[in-house]
C-alpha positions in Angstrom: 65.2 25.9 112.0 63.5 27.7 114.8 62.2 30.4 112.5 60.7 27.8 110.2 59.0 26.0 113.1 57.6 29.3 114.4 56.3 30.3 111.0 54.8 26.8 110.5 53.1 27.0 113.9 51.6 30.4 113.1 50.3 29.3 109.7 48.9 26.0 111.1 47.3 27.9 114.0 45.6 30.3 111.6 44.4 27.4 109.5 43.1 25.6 112.7 41.3 28.8 113.8 39.7 29.3 110.4 38.6 25.7 110.0 37.3 25.6 113.6 35.3 28.8 112.9 33.8 27.2 109.7 32.8 24.1 111.6 31.4 25.7 114.6 29.9 29.0 113.4 26.4 27.7 112.8 24.6 24.4 113.2 24.5 22.0 110.2 21.3 20.1 109.8 21.8 16.4 110.6 25.2 16.9 112.4 26.3 17.7 115.9 29.7 19.4 115.6 31.6 20.1 118.9 35.0 21.3 119.8 37.3 18.4 120.8 39.7 20.5 122.9 38.1 21.0 126.4 39.9 24.3 127.0 38.9 25.7 123.7 35.3 24.4 124.2 35.3 26.2 127.5 36.6 29.4 125.9 34.0 29.3 123.2 31.1 28.6 125.6 32.2 31.4 127.9 33.5 34.1 125.6 31.9 33.2 122.3 33.4 31.5 119.2 35.0 34.5 117.6 36.2 36.0 120.9 37.6 32.7 122.0 39.5 32.3 118.7 40.9 35.8 119.0 42.1 35.2 122.6 43.6 31.9 121.5 45.4 33.7 118.7 46.8 36.4 121.0 48.0 33.8 123.5 49.6 31.8 120.7 51.5 34.8 119.4 52.6 35.8 122.9 53.8 32.3 123.8 55.7 32.0 120.5 57.3 35.4 121.1 58.4 34.4 124.6 59.7 31.1 123.3 61.8 32.9 120.6 63.3 35.6 122.9 63.8 33.7 126.1 67.3 32.4 127.0 65.8 30.2 129.8 65.2 27.3 127.4 67.8 25.5 125.4 67.4 25.5 121.6 66.7 21.7 121.6 63.8 22.1 124.0 62.3 24.9 121.9 62.7 22.8 118.8 61.1 19.7 120.4 58.2 21.8 121.8 57.5 23.4 118.4 57.7 20.1 116.5 55.1 18.7 118.9 52.9 21.8 118.5 53.2 21.6 114.7 52.2 17.9 114.7 49.3 18.4 117.1 48.0 21.5 115.3 48.5 19.9 111.9 46.4 16.9 113.0 43.7 19.3 114.2 43.6 21.1 110.8 43.4 17.7 108.9 40.5 16.7 111.2 38.7 20.0 110.6 39.2 19.7 106.9 37.7 16.3 107.0 34.7 17.7 109.0 34.3 20.5 106.5 34.2 18.0 103.7 31.7 15.7 105.5 29.5 18.7 106.3 29.7 20.0 102.7 31.0 23.4 103.8 33.1 25.7 101.7 36.7 26.1 103.1 36.4 29.7 101.9 33.5 30.4 104.3 
């Protein structure tokens, strides 16, 4: 179960980062598109969009690696945390896909 949740988290994180990139990479005439996550918005404004997404990806992989290998957290806590992350990230991806549709962007970039 843990392996499935980690894999799902990684896939959804990749989808979130890709769809975020598509939505924020350049202005779309008639729309004001902003990052809803304040921490991510801060990263993007201070490091740049691509650099912020790369840093977020690295932190995500490191955090998941720690979660998998640590014995400090019981399995139930790990599972509950990952279920929450999957739900939250899945909602972000759905939101981004709706924005991509509304902005008439290609999901392929």
